[in-house]
N, C-alpha and C positions, 0 to 999 in steps of 0.2 A: 518473895520468899527470902528467908534468911540463909545466906551462904557463908560458910567459914572455911578458909584455906588452912590446911595443916602441912603444906609443902608438897613438892613433887606432884603426884596425882591424887593426893589424899585431901578430901574435903567433906564437908557435911552440908546437908540441906534439911531444913525443918519444914515438914508438911503436916498440917492438921495436928500439930503438937508432937509428931513422931520425929525423932532424931535419926536421920539416915546418913550413915558414914560410907564413904567410898574408898576403896583401894588403900587400906591403912599401911603406910610406910613412914614412920616418924622416928622411932628409936635410932635407926641407922642413917638418918638424914642429918648431916651437919648443919644444914640451913634451918632445921627445925629443932635444934638442940635446946632452945629455950621453952619448948612446949612440953608440959608434963603429960605424958601419954596416959598415965593412970587417972587423970582428971577428965578425960574425954568420955562423954556419955553417948550411948548408941542404942536405939531400938532395933535397927536393921544395919547390916553391913553388906554392901553390894561389891562383888569382886568382878572386875571386867575380864581378868585373865590370871594366870597362875604365877607369873614372874615374881621373884622375891621382892622387887621394888614396888609391888602392889599388894602383897599379902603378908609382909614380914611381921606386922603387929596384929594380924587378924586373930590368931589363937588366943593371945593374951587379952585382947579387948573383948572378944566374944565370951571367954571364960568369966571375966569379971562382971560384964554387963548383962549376960544372958541374951544378947542380941541375936536375932535370926539372921543367918548368913545366906545370902542369895548368890548363887554362883553356877558354874557349869557342873554337869553331873560328875565329871571326873574329880573336880575339886571337892565337891560334896562327899564323895567316897573317901578321899584323902583326909578330909577334916573329921569325918565320922570315925575313921581309924585312929585318929589322934584324940578322940574323946569329945569333939565338938559335934553334937547331934542335933542341935536346933538349926537345921539347914533347910534350904528350899532350892532344889536343883532346877535349872532352866537351860534352854538352848536357843540358838538363833532361830527366829521366826515365831517363837512362842510368846504368849503373854499371860499375865496372871493379875487377878484383882486382889490387891492387898487392902488393909484397913485404911490406908491413906490415899489410895488411888490405884491406877492400873499401870503396869510396867510391860512394855514390849521389848523383847530382845532382838537386836538387829546386828547385821554383819559388821565385823571389824577385820581389817586386813593386817594381820600381825602374826606372831607365834605365841605359844603358851606352854611353857615347861615348868613343872613344879621344882622347888628348891632341891629335892632329892634326885632330880633328873627324870622323874616319871612324867608321863603325858598329862597335860592339864586341860585337855579338851579344847573346844573352839574358843578363841577370844571373842568378845562380844561388846556391843554398845547397848545402851538402855534409853528408851523413850518413856518418860514419866508423864502421865496425864492425871490431873487432879482438879478438885474444885478451886484450889488456890493458885493454879497455873500449871504450865507444862514446860518441860525442859528435856534436853538430849545430852547425854554424856556418851561420847564416842568411844571411850577407852583408848588404848594405844592403837593407832591405825594409820595406814597410808590414806591419801585421798582416794576415794572410790566412788564410782558412779552409783553404787547402791545407796549413797546418801540422798540421792534424789527421791527415794521412796519415803523419807522421813516426814515431809510435809503432808503425806497422805494419812499419816497416823496422828499428827497433832500440829496445831499452830503454836509455835514455841515462844515462850517468854524470854528464854535465854538458852545458850548451849555451852557446853564445856568441851574444849577441843585441845589436843596437844599441839604445841607450836615449837618444840625444841629441835626438830630436824634429827638427822642421823639414824635414830631408831623409829621415828614417826614422821608425820607431816612437819613441814616448817611453817612459818607464819604465812608465806605466800600461798601455799596449798590450803592452809586453814581459811584464808579469805575465800578461795573457791569453794571450799566445803560450806562456808557460811551462806554462799549464794545457793548452793544445792539444797540446803536445808531451810532456806528462806528465813534466816534469822540474823538480826543486825546487832544483837547484844551477845558478845562472846567472852567467856572466861578462859584464859589460857592456862594449861597445865603441862607437866612433863618438860620443864625447862630449867636450866641453871644448876640442877642438883649435882651433875657430874660435868667434867670437862668436855665430854662429847656433845653436850646439849646446852651449852651456854649461849645466850642470845643477846642481841642488841635490843633492849626494850623500846627505845624511841623509834627505831626503824620498824619494828613489828607493829607498834601502835599506829605509826604513820600509814602503813599499808592499809590498815583497816579504815582509818579516818578518810583516806582518799576515796574509799568506796561508800562513804556515809555510814560506816559501822563503828562500833565501840569494841575495843579489846581491853579487858581488865586483866591485870597481872598482879593479883594480890600477894602480899608477902605472907609467909607462914604465920598464922595467928590472926590475920586480918579478916574482918567480916564485911559483907556487902548485903544490901537489900536489893534484890533483883525482881 
């Protein structure tokens, strides 16, 4: 699968020709200032939770592209009230068959408040299964035993996990998460954007290497074939 990083926890994956964008936060990310947000294409936008550093560019991108936004019911209502009506609400435990494959919503241990202070619903992760491969995006989360359920839903080609610490798992916990989900190819997100989450890249990658795993830490704008 073709994976492109846009910095922080924003990335895209192409499945069956569909461009799927996650947690768009580009305009306000200094590390992604070289990326033209208006050039980003999307058929779908998946939102793991409501925090501003995951949805800041959602309205502008969804308005321009017409992408379907998949999110919690509470974010769905909030977006509808702002004129974004091409939405699909989901919640943890549920799944849906889209035209590119199936998505299962799973637990994330985090918080979720919208920029205006209103409740953003449950944070969530996503397990994608398709003819072109399977992957898991945990969203912002602590290490949780619920991750042990993920291999029951899919054999993963890769997984996208936060590694920045302070607000989420650190790299050490992400190694344990990778064991729980039985996946050896991990893309790190939610690191370096702010002072609270700056990491030592070499240390983090060494932790994974010691367990026979790969940790990819792509720069904003960098693409990978996974």
